[in-house]
mmCIF file as Biopython writes it, N, C-alpha, C and O atoms, coordinates in Angstrom:
data_model
#
loop_
_atom_site.group_PDB
_atom_site.id
_atom_site.type_symbol
_atom_site.label_atom_id
_atom_site.label_alt_id
_atom_site.label_comp_id
_atom_site.label_asym_id
_atom_site.label_entity_id
_atom_site.label_seq_id
_atom_site.pdbx_PDB_ins_code
_atom_site.Cartn_x
_atom_site.Cartn_y
_atom_site.Cartn_z
_atom_site.occupancy
_atom_site.B_iso_or_equiv
_atom_site.auth_seq_id
_atom_site.auth_asym_id
_atom_site.pdbx_PDB_model_num
ATOM 1   N N  . MET A ? 1  ? 94.510  84.280  94.485  1.0 0.0 1  A 1 
ATOM 2   C CA . MET A ? 1  ? 94.853  84.279  93.080  1.0 0.0 1  A 1 
ATOM 3   C C  . MET A ? 1  ? 95.402  85.645  92.689  1.0 0.0 1  A 1 
ATOM 4   O O  . MET A ? 1  ? 94.908  86.677  93.143  1.0 0.0 1  A 1 
ATOM 5   N N  . CYS A ? 2  ? 96.399  85.642  91.866  1.0 0.0 2  A 1 
ATOM 6   C CA . CYS A ? 2  ? 97.042  86.864  91.402  1.0 0.0 2  A 1 
ATOM 7   C C  . CYS A ? 2  ? 96.121  87.603  90.423  1.0 0.0 2  A 1 
ATOM 8   O O  . CYS A ? 2  ? 95.649  87.017  89.449  1.0 0.0 2  A 1 
ATOM 9   N N  . ILE A ? 3  ? 95.869  88.881  90.684  1.0 0.0 3  A 1 
ATOM 10  C CA . ILE A ? 3  ? 94.989  89.654  89.811  1.0 0.0 3  A 1 
ATOM 11  C C  . ILE A ? 3  ? 95.655  90.008  88.491  1.0 0.0 3  A 1 
ATOM 12  O O  . ILE A ? 3  ? 94.987  90.495  87.579  1.0 0.0 3  A 1 
ATOM 13  N N  . CYS A ? 4  ? 96.942  89.776  88.371  1.0 0.0 4  A 1 
ATOM 14  C CA . CYS A ? 4  ? 97.692  90.141  87.167  1.0 0.0 4  A 1 
ATOM 15  C C  . CYS A ? 4  ? 97.158  89.488  85.895  1.0 0.0 4  A 1 
ATOM 16  O O  . CYS A ? 4  ? 97.217  90.081  84.818  1.0 0.0 4  A 1 
ATOM 17  N N  . VAL A ? 5  ? 96.645  88.288  86.019  1.0 0.0 5  A 1 
ATOM 18  C CA . VAL A ? 5  ? 96.221  87.564  84.816  1.0 0.0 5  A 1 
ATOM 19  C C  . VAL A ? 5  ? 95.094  88.274  84.080  1.0 0.0 5  A 1 
ATOM 20  O O  . VAL A ? 5  ? 94.890  88.028  82.891  1.0 0.0 5  A 1 
ATOM 21  N N  . ASN A ? 6  ? 94.364  89.143  84.754  1.0 0.0 6  A 1 
ATOM 22  C CA . ASN A ? 6  ? 93.288  89.881  84.101  1.0 0.0 6  A 1 
ATOM 23  C C  . ASN A ? 6  ? 93.594  91.367  83.960  1.0 0.0 6  A 1 
ATOM 24  O O  . ASN A ? 6  ? 92.680  92.190  83.895  1.0 0.0 6  A 1 
ATOM 25  N N  . CYS A ? 7  ? 94.873  91.707  83.913  1.0 0.0 7  A 1 
ATOM 26  C CA . CYS A ? 7  ? 95.271  93.115  83.808  1.0 0.0 7  A 1 
ATOM 27  C C  . CYS A ? 7  ? 95.815  93.428  82.417  1.0 0.0 7  A 1 
ATOM 28  O O  . CYS A ? 7  ? 96.493  92.611  81.794  1.0 0.0 7  A 1 
ATOM 29  N N  . LYS A ? 8  ? 95.507  94.603  81.963  1.0 0.0 8  A 1 
ATOM 30  C CA . LYS A ? 8  ? 95.974  95.087  80.660  1.0 0.0 8  A 1 
ATOM 31  C C  . LYS A ? 8  ? 97.504  95.146  80.590  1.0 0.0 8  A 1 
ATOM 32  O O  . LYS A ? 8  ? 98.078  94.983  79.514  1.0 0.0 8  A 1 
ATOM 33  N N  . HIS A ? 9  ? 98.158  95.376  81.715  1.0 0.0 9  A 1 
ATOM 34  C CA . HIS A ? 9  ? 99.611  95.600  81.748  1.0 0.0 9  A 1 
ATOM 35  C C  . HIS A ? 9  ? 100.446 94.345  81.991  1.0 0.0 9  A 1 
ATOM 36  O O  . HIS A ? 9  ? 101.668 94.442  82.106  1.0 0.0 9  A 1 
ATOM 37  N N  . VAL A ? 10 ? 99.825  93.183  82.072  1.0 0.0 10 A 1 
ATOM 38  C CA . VAL A ? 10 ? 100.509 91.958  82.505  1.0 0.0 10 A 1 
ATOM 39  C C  . VAL A ? 10 ? 101.742 91.623  81.652  1.0 0.0 10 A 1 
ATOM 40  O O  . VAL A ? 10 ? 102.718 91.094  82.183  1.0 0.0 10 A 1 
ATOM 41  N N  . LYS A ? 11 ? 101.723 91.910  80.382  1.0 0.0 11 A 1 
ATOM 42  C CA . LYS A ? 11 ? 102.805 91.486  79.489  1.0 0.0 11 A 1 
ATOM 43  C C  . LYS A ? 11 ? 104.100 92.273  79.666  1.0 0.0 11 A 1 
ATOM 44  O O  . LYS A ? 11 ? 105.155 91.836  79.206  1.0 0.0 11 A 1 
ATOM 45  N N  . TYR A ? 12 ? 104.033 93.421  80.321  1.0 0.0 12 A 1 
ATOM 46  C CA . TYR A ? 12 ? 105.254 94.219  80.470  1.0 0.0 12 A 1 
ATOM 47  C C  . TYR A ? 12 ? 105.384 94.834  81.865  1.0 0.0 12 A 1 
ATOM 48  O O  . TYR A ? 12 ? 106.046 95.857  82.035  1.0 0.0 12 A 1 
ATOM 49  N N  . CYS A ? 13 ? 104.761 94.220  82.846  1.0 0.0 13 A 1 
ATOM 50  C CA . CYS A ? 13 ? 104.767 94.726  84.220  1.0 0.0 13 A 1 
ATOM 51  C C  . CYS A ? 13 ? 105.951 94.162  85.022  1.0 0.0 13 A 1 
ATOM 52  O O  . CYS A ? 13 ? 106.161 92.949  85.059  1.0 0.0 13 A 1 
ATOM 53  N N  . LYS A ? 14 ? 106.702 95.033  85.646  1.0 0.0 14 A 1 
ATOM 54  C CA . LYS A ? 14 ? 107.856 94.614  86.442  1.0 0.0 14 A 1 
ATOM 55  C C  . LYS A ? 14 ? 107.440 93.765  87.646  1.0 0.0 14 A 1 
ATOM 56  O O  . LYS A ? 14 ? 108.148 92.823  88.003  1.0 0.0 14 A 1 
ATOM 57  N N  . THR A ? 15 ? 106.329 94.074  88.263  1.0 0.0 15 A 1 
ATOM 58  C CA . THR A ? 15 ? 105.880 93.307  89.430  1.0 0.0 15 A 1 
ATOM 59  C C  . THR A ? 15 ? 105.471 91.900  89.030  1.0 0.0 15 A 1 
ATOM 60  O O  . THR A ? 15 ? 105.783 90.945  89.741  1.0 0.0 15 A 1 
ATOM 61  N N  . TYR A ? 16 ? 104.782 91.754  87.911  1.0 0.0 16 A 1 
ATOM 62  C CA . TYR A ? 16 ? 104.378 90.425  87.465  1.0 0.0 16 A 1 
ATOM 63  C C  . TYR A ? 16 ? 105.600 89.575  87.121  1.0 0.0 16 A 1 
ATOM 64  O O  . TYR A ? 16 ? 105.619 88.378  87.408  1.0 0.0 16 A 1 
ATOM 65  N N  . ILE A ? 17 ? 106.593 90.166  86.522  1.0 0.0 17 A 1 
ATOM 66  C CA . ILE A ? 17 ? 107.819 89.439  86.203  1.0 0.0 17 A 1 
ATOM 67  C C  . ILE A ? 17 ? 108.520 88.995  87.496  1.0 0.0 17 A 1 
ATOM 68  O O  . ILE A ? 17 ? 109.072 87.896  87.553  1.0 0.0 17 A 1 
ATOM 69  N N  . LEU A ? 18 ? 108.500 89.840  88.525  1.0 0.0 18 A 1 
ATOM 70  C CA . LEU A ? 18 ? 109.049 89.448  89.832  1.0 0.0 18 A 1 
ATOM 71  C C  . LEU A ? 18 ? 108.299 88.237  90.380  1.0 0.0 18 A 1 
ATOM 72  O O  . LEU A ? 18 ? 108.918 87.296  90.877  1.0 0.0 18 A 1 
ATOM 73  N N  . ILE A ? 19 ? 106.980 88.257  90.293  1.0 0.0 19 A 1 
ATOM 74  C CA . ILE A ? 19 ? 106.182 87.141  90.797  1.0 0.0 19 A 1 
ATOM 75  C C  . ILE A ? 19 ? 106.477 85.870  90.000  1.0 0.0 19 A 1 
ATOM 76  O O  . ILE A ? 19 ? 106.559 84.788  90.581  1.0 0.0 19 A 1 
ATOM 77  N N  . GLN A ? 20 ? 106.637 85.981  88.691  1.0 0.0 20 A 1 
ATOM 78  C CA . GLN A ? 20 ? 106.991 84.807  87.875  1.0 0.0 20 A 1 
ATOM 79  C C  . GLN A ? 20 ? 108.331 84.233  88.319  1.0 0.0 20 A 1 
ATOM 80  O O  . GLN A ? 20 ? 108.485 83.016  88.413  1.0 0.0 20 A 1 
ATOM 81  N N  . LYS A ? 21 ? 109.292 85.094  88.591  1.0 0.0 21 A 1 
ATOM 82  C CA . LYS A ? 21 ? 110.602 84.619  89.041  1.0 0.0 21 A 1 
ATOM 83  C C  . LYS A ? 21 ? 110.491 83.895  90.380  1.0 0.0 21 A 1 
ATOM 84  O O  . LYS A ? 21 ? 111.143 82.872  90.584  1.0 0.0 21 A 1 
ATOM 85  N N  . GLN A ? 22 ? 109.677 84.412  91.288  1.0 0.0 22 A 1 
ATOM 86  C CA . GLN A ? 22 ? 109.507 83.779  92.588  1.0 0.0 22 A 1 
ATOM 87  C C  . GLN A ? 22 ? 108.851 82.416  92.470  1.0 0.0 22 A 1 
ATOM 88  O O  . GLN A ? 22 ? 109.111 81.530  93.285  1.0 0.0 22 A 1 
ATOM 89  N N  . HIS A ? 23 ? 108.000 82.238  91.462  1.0 0.0 23 A 1 
ATOM 90  C CA . HIS A ? 23 ? 107.365 80.942  91.207  1.0 0.0 23 A 1 
ATOM 91  C C  . HIS A ? 23 ? 108.258 80.043  90.346  1.0 0.0 23 A 1 
ATOM 92  O O  . HIS A ? 23 ? 107.870 78.932  89.984  1.0 0.0 23 A 1 
ATOM 93  N N  . GLN A ? 24 ? 109.447 80.532  90.026  1.0 0.0 24 A 1 
ATOM 94  C CA . GLN A ? 24 ? 110.418 79.813  89.195  1.0 0.0 24 A 1 
ATOM 95  C C  . GLN A ? 24 ? 109.835 79.439  87.839  1.0 0.0 24 A 1 
ATOM 96  O O  . GLN A ? 24 ? 110.039 78.333  87.337  1.0 0.0 24 A 1 
ATOM 97  N N  . ILE A ? 25 ? 109.109 80.382  87.261  1.0 0.0 25 A 1 
ATOM 98  C CA . ILE A ? 25 ? 108.534 80.227  85.928  1.0 0.0 25 A 1 
ATOM 99  C C  . ILE A ? 25 ? 109.405 81.019  84.963  1.0 0.0 25 A 1 
ATOM 100 O O  . ILE A ? 25 ? 109.777 82.158  85.243  1.0 0.0 25 A 1 
ATOM 101 N N  . SER A ? 26 ? 109.724 80.420  83.843  1.0 0.0 26 A 1 
ATOM 102 C CA . SER A ? 26 ? 110.549 81.127  82.873  1.0 0.0 26 A 1 
ATOM 103 C C  . SER A ? 26 ? 109.796 82.346  82.346  1.0 0.0 26 A 1 
ATOM 104 O O  . SER A ? 26 ? 108.585 82.302  82.128  1.0 0.0 26 A 1 
ATOM 105 N N  . ILE A ? 27 ? 110.522 83.411  82.151  1.0 0.0 27 A 1 
ATOM 106 C CA . ILE A ? 27 ? 109.929 84.660  81.703  1.0 0.0 27 A 1 
ATOM 107 C C  . ILE A ? 27 ? 109.610 84.546  80.214  1.0 0.0 27 A 1 
ATOM 108 O O  . ILE A ? 27 ? 110.482 84.248  79.397  1.0 0.0 27 A 1 
ATOM 109 N N  . THR A ? 28 ? 108.351 84.786  79.882  1.0 0.0 28 A 1 
ATOM 110 C CA . THR A ? 28 ? 107.920 84.670  78.494  1.0 0.0 28 A 1 
ATOM 111 C C  . THR A ? 28 ? 107.809 86.026  77.811  1.0 0.0 28 A 1 
ATOM 112 O O  . THR A ? 28 ? 107.644 86.097  76.594  1.0 0.0 28 A 1 
ATOM 113 N N  . TYR A ? 29 ? 107.899 87.092  78.582  1.0 0.0 29 A 1 
ATOM 114 C CA . TYR A ? 29 ? 107.782 88.428  78.018  1.0 0.0 29 A 1 
ATOM 115 C C  . TYR A ? 29 ? 109.159 89.077  77.982  1.0 0.0 29 A 1 
ATOM 116 O O  . TYR A ? 29 ? 109.958 88.892  78.900  1.0 0.0 29 A 1 
ATOM 117 N N  . THR A ? 30 ? 109.437 89.825  76.942  1.0 0.0 30 A 1 
ATOM 118 C CA . THR A ? 30 ? 110.768 90.400  76.788  1.0 0.0 30 A 1 
ATOM 119 C C  . THR A ? 30 ? 110.895 91.783  77.394  1.0 0.0 30 A 1 
ATOM 120 O O  . THR A ? 30 ? 111.980 92.143  77.850  1.0 0.0 30 A 1 
ATOM 121 N N  . LYS A ? 31 ? 109.838 92.571  77.417  1.0 0.0 31 A 1 
ATOM 122 C CA . LYS A ? 31 ? 109.915 93.922  77.948  1.0 0.0 31 A 1 
ATOM 123 C C  . LYS A ? 31 ? 109.250 93.997  79.314  1.0 0.0 31 A 1 
ATOM 124 O O  . LYS A ? 31 ? 108.117 93.549  79.488  1.0 0.0 31 A 1 
ATOM 125 N N  . SER A ? 32 ? 109.951 94.558  80.266  1.0 0.0 32 A 1 
ATOM 126 C CA . SER A ? 32 ? 109.363 94.830  81.580  1.0 0.0 32 A 1 
ATOM 127 C C  . SER A ? 32 ? 109.545 96.312  81.848  1.0 0.0 32 A 1 
ATOM 128 O O  . SER A ? 32 ? 110.403 96.713  82.635  1.0 0.0 32 A 1 
ATOM 129 N N  . VAL A ? 33 ? 108.741 97.108  81.195  1.0 0.0 33 A 1 
ATOM 130 C CA . VAL A ? 33 ? 108.919 98.552  81.237  1.0 0.0 33 A 1 
ATOM 131 C C  . VAL A ? 33 ? 107.881 99.272  82.087  1.0 0.0 33 A 1 
ATOM 132 O O  . VAL A ? 33 ? 107.989 100.479 82.300  1.0 0.0 33 A 1 
ATOM 133 N N  . PHE A ? 34 ? 106.890 98.559  82.568  1.0 0.0 34 A 1 
ATOM 134 C CA . PHE A ? 34 ? 105.815 99.200  83.321  1.0 0.0 34 A 1 
ATOM 135 C C  . PHE A ? 34 ? 106.007 98.961  84.813  1.0 0.0 34 A 1 
ATOM 136 O O  . PHE A ? 34 ? 106.095 97.816  85.256  1.0 0.0 34 A 1 
ATOM 137 N N  . MET A ? 35 ? 106.073 100.040 85.587  1.0 0.0 35 A 1 
ATOM 138 C CA . MET A ? 35 ? 106.198 99.941  87.036  1.0 0.0 35 A 1 
ATOM 139 C C  . MET A ? 35 ? 104.869 100.371 87.656  1.0 0.0 35 A 1 
ATOM 140 O O  . MET A ? 35 ? 104.545 101.559 87.658  1.0 0.0 35 A 1 
ATOM 141 N N  . PRO A ? 36 ? 104.103 99.424  88.177  1.0 0.0 36 A 1 
ATOM 142 C CA . PRO A ? 36 ? 102.805 99.758  88.753  1.0 0.0 36 A 1 
ATOM 143 C C  . PRO A ? 36 ? 102.944 100.504 90.075  1.0 0.0 36 A 1 
ATOM 144 O O  . PRO A ? 36 ? 103.992 100.476 90.720  1.0 0.0 36 A 1 
ATOM 145 N N  . THR A ? 37 ? 101.858 101.173 90.462  1.0 0.0 37 A 1 
ATOM 146 C CA . THR A ? 37 ? 101.885 101.934 91.707  1.0 0.0 37 A 1 
ATOM 147 C C  . THR A ? 37 ? 101.057 101.240 92.779  1.0 0.0 37 A 1 
ATOM 148 O O  . THR A ? 37 ? 100.041 100.604 92.500  1.0 0.0 37 A 1 
ATOM 149 N N  . ASN A ? 38 ? 101.518 101.383 93.992  1.0 0.0 38 A 1 
ATOM 150 C CA . ASN A ? 38 ? 100.829 100.885 95.189  1.0 0.0 38 A 1 
ATOM 151 C C  . ASN A ? 38 ? 100.351 99.445  95.041  1.0 0.0 38 A 1 
ATOM 152 O O  . ASN A ? 38 ? 99.150  99.172  95.031  1.0 0.0 38 A 1 
ATOM 153 N N  . THR A ? 39 ? 101.285 98.556  94.931  1.0 0.0 39 A 1 
ATOM 154 C CA . THR A ? 39 ? 100.961 97.136  94.825  1.0 0.0 39 A 1 
ATOM 155 C C  . THR A ? 39 ? 101.029 96.479  96.201  1.0 0.0 39 A 1 
ATOM 156 O O  . THR A ? 39 ? 101.770 96.912  97.084  1.0 0.0 39 A 1 
ATOM 157 N N  . LEU A ? 40 ? 100.241 95.432  96.353  1.0 0.0 40 A 1 
ATOM 158 C CA . LEU A ? 40 ? 100.242 94.667  97.587  1.0 0.0 40 A 1 
ATOM 159 C C  . LEU A ? 40 ? 100.362 93.198  97.220  1.0 0.0 40 A 1 
ATOM 160 O O  . LEU A ? 40 ? 99.477  92.632  96.578  1.0 0.0 40 A 1 
ATOM 161 N N  . ILE A ? 41 ? 101.467 92.586  97.634  1.0 0.0 41 A 1 
ATOM 162 C CA . ILE A ? 41 ? 101.728 91.179  97.325  1.0 0.0 41 A 1 
ATOM 163 C C  . ILE A ? 41 ? 101.490 90.354  98.583  1.0 0.0 41 A 1 
ATOM 164 O O  . ILE A ? 41 ? 102.013 90.664  99.654  1.0 0.0 41 A 1 
ATOM 165 N N  . LYS A ? 42 ? 100.701 89.309  98.440  1.0 0.0 42 A 1 
ATOM 166 C CA . LYS A ? 42 ? 100.432 88.383  99.536  1.0 0.0 42 A 1 
ATOM 167 C C  . LYS A ? 42 ? 101.290 87.145  99.320  1.0 0.0 42 A 1 
ATOM 168 O O  . LYS A ? 42 ? 101.275 86.554  98.240  1.0 0.0 42 A 1 
ATOM 169 N N  . ILE A ? 43 ? 102.034 86.757  100.343 1.0 0.0 43 A 1 
ATOM 170 C CA . ILE A ? 43 ? 102.894 85.576  100.255 1.0 0.0 43 A 1 
ATOM 171 C C  . ILE A ? 43 ? 102.387 84.543  101.246 1.0 0.0 43 A 1 
ATOM 172 O O  . ILE A ? 43 ? 102.433 84.754  102.458 1.0 0.0 43 A 1 
ATOM 173 N N  . ASN A ? 44 ? 101.905 83.430  100.724 1.0 0.0 44 A 1 
ATOM 174 C CA . ASN A ? 44 ? 101.463 82.319  101.560 1.0 0.0 44 A 1 
ATOM 175 C C  . ASN A ? 44 ? 102.633 81.361  101.745 1.0 0.0 44 A 1 
ATOM 176 O O  . ASN A ? 44 ? 103.328 81.024  100.787 1.0 0.0 44 A 1 
ATOM 177 N N  . ILE A ? 45 ? 102.843 80.931  102.970 1.0 0.0 45 A 1 
ATOM 178 C CA . ILE A ? 45 ? 103.925 79.996  103.276 1.0 0.0 45 A 1 
ATOM 179 C C  . ILE A ? 45 ? 103.301 78.650  103.614 1.0 0.0 45 A 1 
ATOM 180 O O  . ILE A ? 45 ? 102.538 78.527  104.572 1.0 0.0 45 A 1 
ATOM 181 N N  . ASN A ? 46 ? 103.635 77.648  102.815 1.0 0.0 46 A 1 
ATOM 182 C CA . ASN A ? 46 ? 103.123 76.299  103.015 1.0 0.0 46 A 1 
ATOM 183 C C  . ASN A ? 46 ? 104.259 75.398  103.468 1.0 0.0 46 A 1 
ATOM 184 O O  . ASN A ? 46 ? 105.274 75.270  102.783 1.0 0.0 46 A 1 
ATOM 185 N N  . ASN A ? 47 ? 104.083 74.776  104.621 1.0 0.0 47 A 1 
ATOM 186 C CA . ASN A ? 47 ? 105.098 73.900  105.181 1.0 0.0 47 A 1 
ATOM 187 C C  . ASN A ? 47 ? 104.503 72.503  105.286 1.0 0.0 47 A 1 
ATOM 188 O O  . ASN A ? 47 ? 103.638 72.246  106.123 1.0 0.0 47 A 1 
ATOM 189 N N  . SER A ? 48 ? 104.975 71.605  104.428 1.0 0.0 48 A 1 
ATOM 190 C CA . SER A ? 48 ? 104.472 70.229  104.486 1.0 0.0 48 A 1 
ATOM 191 C C  . SER A ? 48 ? 105.607 69.252  104.201 1.0 0.0 48 A 1 
ATOM 192 O O  . SER A ? 48 ? 106.381 69.423  103.259 1.0 0.0 48 A 1 
ATOM 193 N N  . TYR A ? 49 ? 105.680 68.251  105.020 1.0 0.0 49 A 1 
ATOM 194 C CA . TYR A ? 49 ? 106.684 67.190  104.847 1.0 0.0 49 A 1 
ATOM 195 C C  . TYR A ? 49 ? 108.097 67.740  104.682 1.0 0.0 49 A 1 
ATOM 196 O O  . TYR A ? 49 ? 108.836 67.349  103.779 1.0 0.0 49 A 1 
ATOM 197 N N  . LYS A ? 50 ? 108.447 68.648  105.574 1.0 0.0 50 A 1 
ATOM 198 C CA . LYS A ? 50 ? 109.787 69.238  105.615 1.0 0.0 50 A 1 
ATOM 199 C C  . LYS A ? 50 ? 110.144 70.041  104.370 1.0 0.0 50 A 1 
ATOM 200 O O  . LYS A ? 50 ? 111.320 70.293  104.108 1.0 0.0 50 A 1 
ATOM 201 N N  . LYS A ? 51 ? 109.145 70.436  103.612 1.0 0.0 51 A 1 
ATOM 202 C CA . LYS A ? 51 ? 109.372 71.256  102.427 1.0 0.0 51 A 1 
ATOM 203 C C  . LYS A ? 51 ? 108.563 72.545  102.563 1.0 0.0 51 A 1 
ATOM 204 O O  . LYS A ? 51 ? 107.348 72.514  102.761 1.0 0.0 51 A 1 
ATOM 205 N N  . ILE A ? 52 ? 109.252 73.669  102.453 1.0 0.0 52 A 1 
ATOM 206 C CA . ILE A ? 52 ? 108.583 74.963  102.567 1.0 0.0 52 A 1 
ATOM 207 C C  . ILE A ? 52 ? 108.390 75.527  101.166 1.0 0.0 52 A 1 
ATOM 208 O O  . ILE A ? 52 ? 109.328 75.591  100.372 1.0 0.0 52 A 1 
ATOM 209 N N  . GLN A ? 53 ? 107.163 75.932  100.877 1.0 0.0 53 A 1 
ATOM 210 C CA . GLN A ? 53 ? 106.845 76.529  99.579  1.0 0.0 53 A 1 
ATOM 211 C C  . GLN A ? 53 ? 106.223 77.900  99.799  1.0 0.0 53 A 1 
ATOM 212 O O  . GLN A ? 53 ? 105.470 78.113  100.749 1.0 0.0 53 A 1 
ATOM 213 N N  . PHE A ? 54 ? 106.548 78.816  98.912  1.0 0.0 54 A 1 
ATOM 214 C CA . PHE A ? 54 ? 106.002 80.166  98.968  1.0 0.0 54 A 1 
ATOM 215 C C  . PHE A ? 54 ? 105.102 80.371  97.756  1.0 0.0 54 A 1 
ATOM 216 O O  . PHE A ? 54 ? 105.473 80.036  96.631  1.0 0.0 54 A 1 
ATOM 217 N N  . ASP A ? 55 ? 103.926 80.921  97.995  1.0 0.0 55 A 1 
ATOM 218 C CA . ASP A ? 55 ? 102.993 81.231  96.919  1.0 0.0 55 A 1 
ATOM 219 C C  . ASP A ? 55 ? 102.783 82.740  96.899  1.0 0.0 55 A 1 
ATOM 220 O O  . ASP A ? 55 ? 102.224 83.310  97.836  1.0 0.0 55 A 1 
ATOM 221 N N  . TRP A ? 56 ? 103.234 83.381  95.829  1.0 0.0 56 A 1 
ATOM 222 C CA . TRP A ? 56 ? 103.180 84.827  95.699  1.0 0.0 56 A 1 
ATOM 223 C C  . TRP A ? 56 ? 101.963 85.219  94.867  1.0 0.0 56 A 1 
ATOM 224 O O  . TRP A ? 56 ? 101.759 84.686  93.777  1.0 0.0 56 A 1 
ATOM 225 N N  . ASP A ? 57 ? 101.157 86.146  95.376  1.0 0.0 57 A 1 
ATOM 226 C CA . ASP A ? 57 ? 99.993  86.638  94.659  1.0 0.0 57 A 1 
ATOM 227 C C  . ASP A ? 57 ? 99.880  88.147  94.817  1.0 0.0 57 A 1 
ATOM 228 O O  . ASP A ? 57 ? 99.968  88.676  95.926  1.0 0.0 57 A 1 
ATOM 229 N N  . LEU A ? 58 ? 99.687  88.821  93.717  1.0 0.0 58 A 1 
ATOM 230 C CA . LEU A ? 58 ? 99.410  90.253  93.762  1.0 0.0 58 A 1 
ATOM 231 C C  . LEU A ? 58 ? 97.914  90.396  94.020  1.0 0.0 58 A 1 
ATOM 232 O O  . LEU A ? 58 ? 97.097  89.934  93.224  1.0 0.0 58 A 1 
ATOM 233 N N  . ILE A ? 59 ? 97.560  91.030  95.121  1.0 0.0 59 A 1 
ATOM 234 C CA . ILE A ? 59 ? 96.143  91.114  95.472  1.0 0.0 59 A 1 
ATOM 235 C C  . ILE A ? 59 ? 95.585  92.531  95.355  1.0 0.0 59 A 1 
ATOM 236 O O  . ILE A ? 59 ? 94.370  92.726  95.382  1.0 0.0 59 A 1 
ATOM 237 N N  . GLU A ? 60 ? 96.475  93.523  95.226  1.0 0.0 60 A 1 
ATOM 238 C CA . GLU A ? 60 ? 96.017  94.898  95.081  1.0 0.0 60 A 1 
ATOM 239 C C  . GLU A ? 60 ? 97.025  95.689  94.273  1.0 0.0 60 A 1 
ATOM 240 O O  . GLU A ? 60 ? 98.233  95.563  94.470  1.0 0.0 60 A 1 
ATOM 241 N N  . CYS A ? 61 ? 96.515  96.512  93.357  1.0 0.0 61 A 1 
ATOM 242 C CA . CYS A ? 61 ? 97.386  97.322  92.505  1.0 0.0 61 A 1 
ATOM 243 C C  . CYS A ? 61 ? 96.573  98.500  91.978  1.0 0.0 61 A 1 
ATOM 244 O O  . CYS A ? 61 ? 95.538  98.300  91.343  1.0 0.0 61 A 1 
ATOM 245 N N  . LEU A ? 62 ? 97.027  99.715  92.231  1.0 0.0 62 A 1 
ATOM 246 C CA . LEU A ? 62 ? 96.293  100.882 91.747  1.0 0.0 62 A 1 
ATOM 247 C C  . LEU A ? 62 ? 96.418  101.065 90.240  1.0 0.0 62 A 1 
ATOM 248 O O  . LEU A ? 62 ? 95.643  101.816 89.647  1.0 0.0 62 A 1 
ATOM 249 N N  . SER A ? 63 ? 97.362  100.407 89.621  1.0 0.0 63 A 1 
ATOM 250 C CA . SER A ? 63 ? 97.532  100.499 88.171  1.0 0.0 63 A 1 
ATOM 251 C C  . SER A ? 63 ? 96.719  99.456  87.413  1.0 0.0 63 A 1 
ATOM 252 O O  . SER A ? 63 ? 96.762  99.412  86.184  1.0 0.0 63 A 1 
ATOM 253 N N  . PHE A ? 64 ? 95.987  98.625  88.127  1.0 0.0 64 A 1 
ATOM 254 C CA . PHE A ? 64 ? 95.214  97.546  87.506  1.0 0.0 64 A 1 
ATOM 255 C C  . PHE A ? 64 ? 94.161  98.113  86.558  1.0 0.0 64 A 1 
ATOM 256 O O  . PHE A ? 64 ? 93.360  98.969  86.934  1.0 0.0 64 A 1 
ATOM 257 N N  . VAL A ? 65 ? 94.180  97.614  85.317  1.0 0.0 65 A 1 
ATOM 258 C CA . VAL A ? 65 ? 93.167  97.938  84.317  1.0 0.0 65 A 1 
ATOM 259 C C  . VAL A ? 65 ? 92.651  96.602  83.795  1.0 0.0 65 A 1 
ATOM 260 O O  . VAL A ? 65 ? 93.398  95.839  83.182  1.0 0.0 65 A 1 
ATOM 261 N N  . GLU A ? 66 ? 91.384  96.324  84.037  1.0 0.0 66 A 1 
ATOM 262 C CA . GLU A ? 66 ? 90.845  95.011  83.719  1.0 0.0 66 A 1 
ATOM 263 C C  . GLU A ? 66 ? 90.789  94.745  82.216  1.0 0.0 66 A 1 
ATOM 264 O O  . GLU A ? 66 ? 90.260  95.536  81.435  1.0 0.0 66 A 1 
ATOM 265 N N  . LYS A ? 67 ? 91.352  93.606  81.849  1.0 0.0 67 A 1 
ATOM 266 C CA . LYS A ? 67 ? 91.294  93.075  80.488  1.0 0.0 67 A 1 
ATOM 267 C C  . LYS A ? 67 ? 91.378  91.546  80.632  1.0 0.0 67 A 1 
ATOM 268 O O  . LYS A ? 67 ? 92.453  90.964  80.493  1.0 0.0 67 A 1 
ATOM 269 N N  . PRO A ? 68 ? 90.235  90.906  80.910  1.0 0.0 68 A 1 
ATOM 270 C CA . PRO A ? 68 ? 90.216  89.476  81.199  1.0 0.0 68 A 1 
ATOM 271 C C  . PRO A ? 68 ? 90.914  88.626  80.119  1.0 0.0 68 A 1 
ATOM 272 O O  . PRO A ? 68 ? 90.690  88.815  78.923  1.0 0.0 68 A 1 
ATOM 273 N N  . GLY A ? 69 ? 91.757  87.693  80.565  1.0 0.0 69 A 1 
ATOM 274 C CA . GLY A ? 69 ? 92.444  86.777  79.665  1.0 0.0 69 A 1 
ATOM 275 C C  . GLY A ? 69 ? 93.582  87.381  78.873  1.0 0.0 69 A 1 
ATOM 276 O O  . GLY A ? 69 ? 94.082  86.740  77.948  1.0 0.0 69 A 1 
ATOM 277 N N  . ASN A ? 70 ? 94.010  88.585  79.198  1.0 0.0 70 A 1 
ATOM 278 C CA . ASN A ? 70 ? 95.083  89.254  78.438  1.0 0.0 70 A 1 
ATOM 279 C C  . ASN A ? 70 ? 96.376  88.457  78.437  1.0 0.0 70 A 1 
ATOM 280 O O  . ASN A ? 70 ? 97.126  88.517  77.462  1.0 0.0 70 A 1 
ATOM 281 N N  . TRP A ? 71 ? 96.659  87.717  79.492  1.0 0.0 71 A 1 
ATOM 282 C CA . TRP A ? 71 ? 97.907  86.946  79.583  1.0 0.0 71 A 1 
ATOM 283 C C  . TRP A ? 71 ? 97.923  85.777  78.614  1.0 0.0 71 A 1 
ATOM 284 O O  . TRP A ? 71 ? 98.990  85.227  78.340  1.0 0.0 71 A 1 
ATOM 285 N N  . LEU A ? 72 ? 96.764  85.380  78.085  1.0 0.0 72 A 1 
ATOM 286 C CA . LEU A ? 72 ? 96.706  84.251  77.150  1.0 0.0 72 A 1 
ATOM 287 C C  . LEU A ? 72 ? 97.209  84.594  75.755  1.0 0.0 72 A 1 
ATOM 288 O O  . LEU A ? 72 ? 97.676  83.714  75.032  1.0 0.0 72 A 1 
ATOM 289 N N  . THR A ? 73 ? 97.120  85.850  75.374  1.0 0.0 73 A 1 
ATOM 290 C CA . THR A ? 73 ? 97.485  86.248  74.008  1.0 0.0 73 A 1 
ATOM 291 C C  . THR A ? 73 ? 98.921  86.625  73.880  1.0 0.0 73 A 1 
ATOM 292 O O  . THR A ? 73 ? 99.371  86.982  72.792  1.0 0.0 73 A 1 
#
């Protein structure tokens, strides 16, 4: 699971916007001005029935500041 959903910076983080694009989710935030440091993205590759899917998750970020549910507001 992506740790971004519980981060204070989720609404304007460049890495989170990249992950949204990879999941083909429309961007709901207008500003992407925050560049986090030392991020680690895990990409799971699922191959089933001749269809390959990629699941992108940010699993480590030194800029992470916990604020549970921040992405909901």
